[in-house]
ROZADREN-127052 format. One record per residue (C-alpha): residue number from 0; residue in one letter; x, y, z. Coordinates in nm, 2 decimals. Layout:
<vopas>
VOPA_zaro_selum_px_py_pz
VOPA_NUM_A_X_Y_Z .
...
</vopas>
This chain:
<vopas>
VOPA_zaro_selum_px_py_pz
VOPA_0_A_1.61_3.29_-1.34 .
VOPA_1_G_1.48_3.05_-1.07 .
VOPA_2_E_1.21_2.90_-1.30 .
VOPA_3_R_1.44_2.78_-1.57 .
VOPA_4_R_1.71_2.63_-1.34 .
VOPA_5_T_1.70_2.28_-1.20 .
VOPA_6_M_1.70_2.27_-0.82 .
VOPA_7_L_1.98_2.04_-0.70 .
VOPA_8_I_1.90_1.88_-0.36 .
VOPA_9_P_2.17_1.73_-0.13 .
VOPA_10_N_2.15_1.35_-0.11 .
VOPA_11_M_2.10_1.31_0.26 .
VOPA_12_S_1.85_1.02_0.24 .
VOPA_13_D_1.56_0.90_0.03 .
VOPA_14_H_1.34_1.17_0.18 .
VOPA_15_C_1.53_1.42_-0.05 .
VOPA_16_H_1.38_1.24_-0.35 .
VOPA_17_A_1.03_1.31_-0.21 .
VOPA_18_F_1.14_1.68_-0.18 .
VOPA_19_A_1.25_1.68_-0.54 .
VOPA_20_A_0.93_1.52_-0.65 .
VOPA_21_A_0.73_1.79_-0.47 .
VOPA_22_F_0.93_2.06_-0.65 .
VOPA_23_E_0.84_1.89_-0.98 .
VOPA_24_A_0.48_1.87_-0.88 .
VOPA_25_C_0.48_2.25_-0.85 .
VOPA_26_G_0.64_2.30_-1.19 .
VOPA_27_M_1.00_2.34_-1.07 .
VOPA_28_P_1.26_2.10_-1.22 .
VOPA_29_A_1.46_1.93_-0.95 .
VOPA_30_Q_1.70_1.65_-0.90 .
VOPA_31_V_1.88_1.49_-0.61 .
VOPA_32_L_2.26_1.50_-0.62 .
VOPA_33_P_2.44_1.16_-0.65 .
VOPA_34_P_2.51_0.99_-0.32 .
VOPA_35_P_2.82_1.10_-0.14 .
VOPA_36_D_3.13_0.88_-0.18 .
VOPA_37_A_3.51_0.89_-0.12 .
VOPA_38_E_3.55_1.16_-0.38 .
VOPA_39_T_3.29_1.37_-0.20 .
VOPA_40_L_3.50_1.34_0.11 .
VOPA_41_M_3.83_1.43_-0.06 .
VOPA_42_L_3.68_1.74_-0.22 .
VOPA_43_G_3.49_1.84_0.09 .
VOPA_44_R_3.81_1.83_0.29 .
VOPA_45_R_4.01_2.02_0.03 .
VOPA_46_Y_3.77_2.31_0.04 .
VOPA_47_T_3.70_2.33_0.41 .
VOPA_48_S_3.93_2.40_0.71 .
VOPA_49_G_3.86_2.08_0.91 .
VOPA_50_K_3.69_2.28_1.19 .
VOPA_51_E_3.35_2.24_1.03 .
VOPA_52_C_3.11_1.97_1.13 .
VOPA_53_F_3.11_1.66_0.91 .
VOPA_54_P_2.77_1.72_0.73 .
VOPA_55_A_2.91_2.06_0.61 .
VOPA_56_I_3.22_1.88_0.47 .
VOPA_57_V_3.01_1.62_0.29 .
VOPA_58_T_2.75_1.86_0.15 .
VOPA_59_T_3.02_2.10_0.03 .
VOPA_60_G_3.21_1.81_-0.13 .
VOPA_61_D_2.89_1.70_-0.32 .
VOPA_62_M_2.85_2.06_-0.46 .
VOPA_63_V_3.21_2.08_-0.57 .
VOPA_64_K_3.19_1.73_-0.73 .
VOPA_65_F_2.89_1.84_-0.93 .
VOPA_66_V_3.02_2.17_-1.06 .
VOPA_67_Q_3.34_2.00_-1.16 .
VOPA_68_R_3.16_1.76_-1.39 .
VOPA_69_A_3.26_1.80_-1.76 .
VOPA_70_D_2.89_1.86_-1.86 .
VOPA_71_F_2.81_2.11_-1.58 .
VOPA_72_D_2.61_2.40_-1.72 .
VOPA_73_R_2.63_2.70_-1.49 .
VOPA_74_N_2.31_2.85_-1.63 .
VOPA_75_R_2.10_2.54_-1.57 .
VOPA_76_Y_2.13_2.48_-1.19 .
VOPA_77_V_2.06_2.62_-0.85 .
VOPA_78_F_2.17_2.44_-0.53 .
VOPA_79_F_1.93_2.39_-0.24 .
VOPA_80_M_2.06_2.41_0.11 .
VOPA_81_G_1.85_2.43_0.43 .
VOPA_82_G_1.93_2.68_0.70 .
VOPA_83_S_1.87_2.72_1.07 .
VOPA_84_G_1.92_2.93_1.38 .
VOPA_85_G_1.99_2.81_1.73 .
VOPA_86_P_2.32_2.67_1.87 .
VOPA_87_C_2.42_2.48_1.55 .
VOPA_88_R_2.65_2.56_1.25 .
VOPA_89_F_2.39_2.43_1.00 .
VOPA_90_G_2.28_2.79_0.94 .
VOPA_91_Q_2.63_2.87_0.82 .
VOPA_92_Y_2.66_2.59_0.56 .
VOPA_93_N_2.52_2.80_0.28 .
VOPA_94_T_2.75_3.09_0.36 .
VOPA_95_L_3.06_2.87_0.35 .
VOPA_96_Q_2.94_2.70_0.03 .
VOPA_97_R_2.88_3.04_-0.13 .
VOPA_98_M_3.24_3.13_-0.06 .
VOPA_99_V_3.36_2.80_-0.20 .
VOPA_100_L_3.16_2.83_-0.53 .
VOPA_101_D_3.28_3.19_-0.57 .
VOPA_102_D_3.64_3.08_-0.52 .
VOPA_103_L_3.60_2.81_-0.78 .
VOPA_104_G_3.47_3.06_-1.03 .
VOPA_105_Y_3.09_3.00_-1.00 .
VOPA_106_P_2.96_3.32_-0.84 .
VOPA_107_D_2.67_3.31_-1.08 .
VOPA_108_V_2.54_2.97_-0.97 .
VOPA_109_P_2.28_3.04_-0.70 .
VOPA_110_I_2.24_2.87_-0.36 .
VOPA_111_Y_1.88_2.88_-0.25 .
VOPA_112_A_1.88_2.86_0.13 .
VOPA_113_P_1.54_2.92_0.30 .
VOPA_114_H_1.57_3.01_0.66 .
VOPA_115_Q_1.39_2.77_0.89 .
VOPA_116_G_1.25_3.06_1.11 .
VOPA_117_A_0.95_3.28_1.05 .
VOPA_118_R_1.03_3.34_0.68 .
VOPA_119_F_1.03_2.97_0.59 .
VOPA_120_F_0.67_2.95_0.46 .
VOPA_121_D_0.72_3.27_0.26 .
VOPA_122_D_1.05_3.16_0.12 .
VOPA_123_L_0.91_2.83_0.00 .
VOPA_124_G_0.59_3.00_-0.12 .
VOPA_125_I_0.78_3.09_-0.44 .
VOPA_126_V_0.72_2.74_-0.58 .
VOPA_127_G_0.35_2.75_-0.53 .
VOPA_128_R_0.13_2.77_-0.22 .
VOPA_129_D_0.08_2.39_-0.18 .
VOPA_130_F_0.45_2.30_-0.22 .
VOPA_131_L_0.50_2.27_0.16 .
VOPA_132_R_0.21_2.03_0.20 .
VOPA_133_I_0.31_1.81_-0.09 .
VOPA_134_A_0.67_1.79_0.03 .
VOPA_135_W_0.56_1.73_0.39 .
VOPA_136_R_0.33_1.44_0.30 .
VOPA_137_G_0.62_1.30_0.09 .
VOPA_138_V_0.87_1.31_0.37 .
VOPA_139_V_0.63_1.15_0.62 .
VOPA_140_A_0.55_0.88_0.36 .
VOPA_141_V_0.92_0.80_0.30 .
VOPA_142_D_0.97_0.77_0.68 .
VOPA_143_L_0.68_0.52_0.69 .
VOPA_144_L_0.84_0.32_0.41 .
VOPA_145_M_1.17_0.32_0.60 .
VOPA_146_K_0.99_0.19_0.91 .
VOPA_147_A_0.84_-0.09_0.71 .
VOPA_148_L_1.18_-0.17_0.57 .
VOPA_149_L_1.35_-0.18_0.91 .
VOPA_150_E_1.08_-0.39_1.08 .
VOPA_151_T_1.08_-0.64_0.79 .
VOPA_152_R_1.43_-0.68_0.66 .
VOPA_153_P_1.59_-0.84_0.97 .
VOPA_154_Y_1.34_-1.13_0.94 .
VOPA_155_E_1.32_-1.18_0.57 .
VOPA_156_V_1.34_-1.54_0.44 .
VOPA_157_N_1.49_-1.44_0.10 .
VOPA_158_P_1.79_-1.20_0.15 .
VOPA_159_G_1.75_-0.88_-0.06 .
VOPA_160_E_1.37_-0.91_-0.11 .
VOPA_161_T_1.28_-0.64_0.14 .
VOPA_162_N_1.52_-0.39_-0.02 .
VOPA_163_A_1.38_-0.46_-0.36 .
VOPA_164_V_1.02_-0.42_-0.24 .
VOPA_165_Y_1.12_-0.09_-0.06 .
VOPA_166_R_1.27_0.05_-0.38 .
VOPA_167_E_0.95_-0.04_-0.58 .
VOPA_168_C_0.74_0.13_-0.32 .
VOPA_169_L_0.96_0.43_-0.31 .
VOPA_170_E_0.94_0.47_-0.69 .
VOPA_171_D_0.56_0.43_-0.68 .
VOPA_172_L_0.54_0.70_-0.41 .
VOPA_173_L_0.77_0.94_-0.60 .
VOPA_174_D_0.57_0.89_-0.92 .
VOPA_175_T_0.25_0.96_-0.71 .
VOPA_176_I_0.39_1.28_-0.57 .
VOPA_177_R_0.50_1.41_-0.91 .
VOPA_178_R_0.15_1.34_-1.05 .
VOPA_179_R_-0.01_1.50_-0.74 .
VOPA_180_G_-0.18_1.16_-0.69 .
VOPA_181_D_-0.32_0.99_-0.38 .
VOPA_182_V_-0.03_0.93_-0.13 .
VOPA_183_V_-0.25_0.73_0.11 .
VOPA_184_A_-0.34_0.49_-0.18 .
VOPA_185_A_0.04_0.46_-0.26 .
VOPA_186_L_0.11_0.37_0.10 .
VOPA_187_R_-0.17_0.11_0.10 .
VOPA_188_R_-0.01_-0.05_-0.20 .
VOPA_189_A_0.32_-0.04_-0.02 .
VOPA_190_R_0.17_-0.21_0.29 .
VOPA_191_E_0.03_-0.49_0.07 .
VOPA_192_R_0.38_-0.55_-0.08 .
VOPA_193_F_0.55_-0.55_0.25 .
VOPA_194_E_0.30_-0.79_0.40 .
VOPA_195_A_0.36_-1.03_0.12 .
VOPA_196_I_0.73_-1.07_0.20 .
VOPA_197_P_0.79_-1.41_0.37 .
VOPA_198_V_0.94_-1.36_0.72 .
VOPA_199_D_1.06_-1.58_1.00 .
VOPA_200_R_1.03_-1.41_1.34 .
VOPA_201_S_1.10_-1.72_1.55 .
VOPA_202_Q_1.44_-1.58_1.65 .
VOPA_203_R_1.39_-1.28_1.88 .
VOPA_204_R_1.62_-0.99_1.81 .
VOPA_205_P_1.69_-0.70_2.04 .
VOPA_206_V_1.52_-0.38_1.92 .
VOPA_207_V_1.75_-0.08_1.94 .
VOPA_208_G_1.67_0.29_1.88 .
VOPA_209_L_1.88_0.52_1.66 .
VOPA_210_A_1.88_0.89_1.77 .
VOPA_211_G_2.11_1.18_1.73 .
VOPA_212_E_2.21_1.43_1.47 .
VOPA_213_F_1.97_1.47_1.18 .
VOPA_214_Y_2.21_1.43_0.88 .
VOPA_215_I_2.44_1.16_1.02 .
VOPA_216_R_2.15_0.95_1.14 .
VOPA_217_A_1.99_0.95_0.80 .
VOPA_218_N_2.29_0.94_0.57 .
VOPA_219_D_2.43_0.58_0.52 .
VOPA_220_F_2.76_0.71_0.38 .
VOPA_221_S_2.82_0.94_0.67 .
VOPA_222_N_2.73_0.68_0.94 .
VOPA_223_Q_2.92_0.40_0.76 .
VOPA_224_N_2.60_0.19_0.70 .
VOPA_225_L_2.53_0.18_1.08 .
VOPA_226_I_2.18_0.03_1.05 .
VOPA_227_V_2.29_-0.26_0.82 .
VOPA_228_R_2.59_-0.33_1.05 .
VOPA_229_L_2.36_-0.34_1.35 .
VOPA_230_E_2.12_-0.58_1.17 .
VOPA_231_E_2.41_-0.80_1.06 .
VOPA_232_L_2.50_-0.83_1.43 .
VOPA_233_G_2.15_-0.95_1.51 .
VOPA_234_A_1.95_-0.63_1.60 .
VOPA_235_E_1.64_-0.47_1.47 .
VOPA_236_V_1.67_-0.09_1.45 .
VOPA_237_W_1.40_0.17_1.50 .
VOPA_238_T_1.52_0.52_1.40 .
VOPA_239_A_1.39_0.86_1.49 .
VOPA_240_P_1.20_0.99_1.18 .
VOPA_241_V_1.34_1.26_0.96 .
VOPA_242_Y_1.01_1.44_0.98 .
VOPA_243_E_1.03_1.51_1.36 .
VOPA_244_W_1.27_1.79_1.28 .
VOPA_245_F_1.00_1.98_1.08 .
VOPA_246_L_0.74_1.95_1.36 .
VOPA_247_Y_1.01_2.07_1.61 .
VOPA_248_R_1.07_2.37_1.38 .
VOPA_249_N_0.70_2.46_1.42 .
VOPA_250_F_0.74_2.45_1.80 .
VOPA_251_R_1.05_2.67_1.78 .
VOPA_252_R_0.88_2.92_1.54 .
VOPA_253_D_0.59_2.95_1.78 .
VOPA_254_M_0.82_3.00_2.08 .
VOPA_255_R_1.00_3.28_1.89 .
VOPA_256_A_0.68_3.44_1.78 .
VOPA_257_K_0.55_3.43_2.14 .
VOPA_258_L_0.86_3.62_2.26 .
VOPA_259_D_0.82_3.87_1.98 .
VOPA_260_G_0.45_3.92_2.05 .
VOPA_261_D_0.37_3.82_1.68 .
VOPA_262_L_0.02_3.69_1.71 .
VOPA_263_L_-0.04_3.67_1.34 .
VOPA_264_L_0.27_3.44_1.29 .
VOPA_265_R_0.15_3.23_1.59 .
VOPA_266_L_-0.19_3.18_1.43 .
VOPA_267_K_-0.04_3.10_1.09 .
VOPA_268_N_0.21_2.86_1.24 .
VOPA_269_A_-0.06_2.69_1.46 .
VOPA_270_A_-0.28_2.63_1.15 .
VOPA_271_Q_0.02_2.49_0.95 .
VOPA_272_D_0.11_2.26_1.24 .
VOPA_273_K_-0.24_2.13_1.27 .
VOPA_274_V_-0.25_2.04_0.90 .
VOPA_275_M_0.09_1.87_0.92 .
VOPA_276_T_0.00_1.67_1.23 .
VOPA_277_H_-0.33_1.57_1.07 .
VOPA_278_D_-0.15_1.45_0.76 .
VOPA_279_E_0.11_1.26_0.96 .
VOPA_280_H_-0.16_1.07_1.14 .
VOPA_281_A_-0.37_1.00_0.83 .
VOPA_282_L_-0.06_0.85_0.66 .
VOPA_283_A_0.07_0.65_0.97 .
VOPA_284_K_-0.28_0.50_1.01 .
VOPA_285_V_-0.23_0.31_0.68 .
VOPA_286_F_0.04_0.10_0.87 .
VOPA_287_A_-0.15_0.06_1.20 .
VOPA_288_G_-0.16_-0.30_1.30 .
VOPA_289_F_0.13_-0.39_1.07 .
VOPA_290_L_0.41_-0.17_1.21 .
VOPA_291_R_0.47_-0.16_1.59 .
VOPA_292_N_0.65_0.17_1.53 .
VOPA_293_A_0.39_0.34_1.31 .
VOPA_294_Y_0.31_0.64_1.53 .
VOPA_295_E_0.53_0.90_1.68 .
VOPA_296_P_0.47_1.10_1.99 .
VOPA_297_P_0.39_1.47_1.94 .
VOPA_298_T_0.68_1.72_1.96 .
VOPA_299_T_0.55_1.86_2.29 .
VOPA_300_E_0.56_1.51_2.44 .
VOPA_301_V_0.92_1.45_2.32 .
VOPA_302_L_1.02_1.78_2.48 .
VOPA_303_E_0.84_1.69_2.80 .
VOPA_304_L_1.04_1.37_2.82 .
VOPA_305_A_1.36_1.57_2.78 .
VOPA_306_S_1.25_1.84_3.03 .
VOPA_307_P_1.42_1.69_3.34 .
VOPA_308_Y_1.75_1.73_3.15 .
VOPA_309_V_1.71_2.02_2.91 .
VOPA_310_H_1.47_2.32_2.92 .
VOPA_311_C_1.26_2.37_2.60 .
VOPA_312_S_1.40_2.72_2.55 .
VOPA_313_F_1.74_2.56_2.47 .
VOPA_314_E_1.69_2.53_2.10 .
VOPA_315_G_1.85_2.27_1.87 .
VOPA_316_E_1.89_1.90_1.82 .
VOPA_317_A_2.02_1.82_2.17 .
VOPA_318_I_1.68_1.84_2.33 .
VOPA_319_M_1.52_1.62_2.05 .
VOPA_320_T_1.80_1.36_2.08 .
VOPA_321_V_1.75_1.33_2.46 .
VOPA_322_G_1.37_1.33_2.43 .
VOPA_323_K_1.38_1.06_2.16 .
VOPA_324_T_1.61_0.85_2.38 .
VOPA_325_M_1.37_0.88_2.66 .
VOPA_326_D_1.08_0.78_2.43 .
VOPA_327_F_1.28_0.47_2.32 .
VOPA_328_I_1.34_0.37_2.68 .
VOPA_329_R_0.97_0.43_2.76 .
VOPA_330_K_0.86_0.21_2.46 .
VOPA_331_G_1.07_-0.08_2.61 .
VOPA_332_L_1.35_-0.09_2.35 .
VOPA_333_H_1.66_-0.28_2.44 .
VOPA_334_G_1.92_-0.02_2.38 .
VOPA_335_V_1.99_0.32_2.21 .
VOPA_336_V_2.26_0.43_1.97 .
VOPA_337_S_2.31_0.81_1.94 .
VOPA_338_V_2.51_0.94_1.65 .
VOPA_339_M_2.68_1.28_1.61 .
VOPA_340_P_2.94_1.45_1.38 .
VOPA_341_F_3.28_1.51_1.54 .
VOPA_342_T_3.28_1.84_1.73 .
VOPA_343_C_2.90_1.88_1.69 .
VOPA_344_M_2.78_2.13_1.96 .
VOPA_345_P_2.43_1.99_2.02 .
VOPA_346_G_2.57_1.63_2.00 .
VOPA_347_T_2.83_1.71_2.26 .
VOPA_348_I_2.56_1.84_2.49 .
VOPA_349_S_2.33_1.54_2.44 .
VOPA_350_N_2.62_1.30_2.49 .
VOPA_351_A_2.70_1.46_2.83 .
VOPA_352_I_2.33_1.44_2.93 .
VOPA_353_H_2.31_1.08_2.81 .
VOPA_354_K_2.57_0.99_3.07 .
VOPA_355_L_2.33_1.11_3.34 .
VOPA_356_V_2.04_0.93_3.17 .
VOPA_357_R_2.24_0.61_3.19 .
VOPA_358_T_2.31_0.63_3.56 .
VOPA_359_E_1.94_0.68_3.62 .
VOPA_360_H_1.84_0.37_3.41 .
VOPA_361_G_2.09_0.13_3.55 .
VOPA_362_D_2.21_-0.12_3.30 .
VOPA_363_F_2.02_0.02_2.99 .
VOPA_364_P_2.26_-0.04_2.69 .
VOPA_365_F_2.37_0.29_2.54 .
VOPA_366_L_2.62_0.37_2.27 .
VOPA_367_N_2.74_0.71_2.14 .
VOPA_368_M_2.90_0.70_1.80 .
VOPA_369_V_3.10_1.00_1.66 .
VOPA_370_Y_3.17_1.03_1.29 .
VOPA_371_D_3.43_1.24_1.09 .
VOPA_372_G_3.47_1.03_0.78 .
VOPA_373_N_3.75_0.81_0.91 .
VOPA_374_E_3.69_0.44_0.99 .
VOPA_375_Q_3.77_0.38_1.35 .
VOPA_376_A_3.94_0.05_1.42 .
VOPA_377_T_3.73_0.00_1.74 .
VOPA_378_D_3.39_0.08_1.59 .
VOPA_379_Q_3.30_-0.28_1.50 .
VOPA_380_T_3.41_-0.41_1.85 .
VOPA_381_R_3.20_-0.14_2.02 .
VOPA_382_L_2.89_-0.23_1.80 .
VOPA_383_E_2.94_-0.60_1.88 .
VOPA_384_A_2.96_-0.53_2.26 .
VOPA_385_F_2.65_-0.30_2.24 .
VOPA_386_V_2.44_-0.56_2.05 .
VOPA_387_Y_2.55_-0.83_2.31 .
VOPA_388_Q_2.44_-0.60_2.59 .
VOPA_389_A_2.11_-0.53_2.42 .
VOPA_390_T_2.05_-0.90_2.37 .
VOPA_391_E_2.11_-0.97_2.74 .
VOPA_392_F_1.88_-0.68_2.83 .
VOPA_393_M_1.61_-0.82_2.60 .
VOPA_394_K_1.62_-1.15_2.79 .
VOPA_395_R_1.54_-0.97_3.11 .
VOPA_396_S_1.26_-0.75_2.96 .
VOPA_397_G_0.97_-0.80_2.72 .
VOPA_398_P_0.92_-0.69_2.36 .
VOPA_399_P_0.88_-0.32_2.28 .
VOPA_400_K_0.54_-0.16_2.33 .
VOPA_401_A_0.36_-0.05_2.02 .
VOPA_402_Q_0.27_0.32_2.01 .
VOPA_403_A_-0.10_0.39_1.98 .
VOPA_404_A_-0.24_0.69_1.78 .
VOPA_405_G_-0.29_1.01_1.97 .
VOPA_406_H_-0.03_0.94_2.23 .
</vopas>
């Protein structure tokens, strides 16, 4: 029944639209769920126990909200939900959501949850062999558009212009993906549009990094518009890319295959990783010389940066959060904000390690933000204090170092 149903993708961030466009390019109808809102939260809390991590509550609420629509057709849709192993509850989301949909009377509405381990390629092979590559290029391209947005918006002369240009570029990219067009050409058009935006960089702003849990970091609703709030307080924000997670999955898959002695999977995974890394560099190159933050270090380098604190065999987001924080410090940023859902296991670990990182880097500004859907009265004060510290730190240090390709 999969071919006739429309794939419903959780609305984590704009990257999900690229994912939907890739499904469509492979002949599978797909759409992104509406953005989460207060109703999402209310429904999510009603159908969970409160012990789950926040992204589980939000994504469950989005599913419930959709099936409760008056025009919902149970024969038309299938929900997409990622999965994972390692010390994280993400792999259990789809199990919880299956129980919730069954309880609501929708046992016949499928949840498609490819596991991120060895079977990932095979699971996604159902929508055509080239789906993975189309989706990958789309996700990387959206990350690059996000970088252009974040490096331009704080300096725009006409408020709102950068957001408008970003939306135009995103629509152009999604249309290109659906048509299986030239993504590099779409990014070149995007660069021209961003370069044409009038900016005033005479006022130096502290550049702060955003690291932490994958969903909270990328989802504006869940992090209470953290990036915009930091910009309003006078900062420029560089965020860890969404695509880093997929490259890290390749590393983990290889590590597992090595332990299992599965040489065939290692070879297959290495070939896949090589293609993905090649595509990532080809797309980032379009913005070289325009974006200071165009290139990302390879996964192995991020893990190496984290290695004094976490061994690479300890799987999950904690090691990537710590490694990315070290990368931001190395690049000469003026502070780092790390975000996590309340009670997140990898987040709790990385937060503890960050305390050690802080003591080793003296007065480097660092802020840990925890989210559970409730507005904290002290959040704004904490953000103001952090940006003030970052501004003072900037006065004592130079501008960030741009990342060259191949590093």
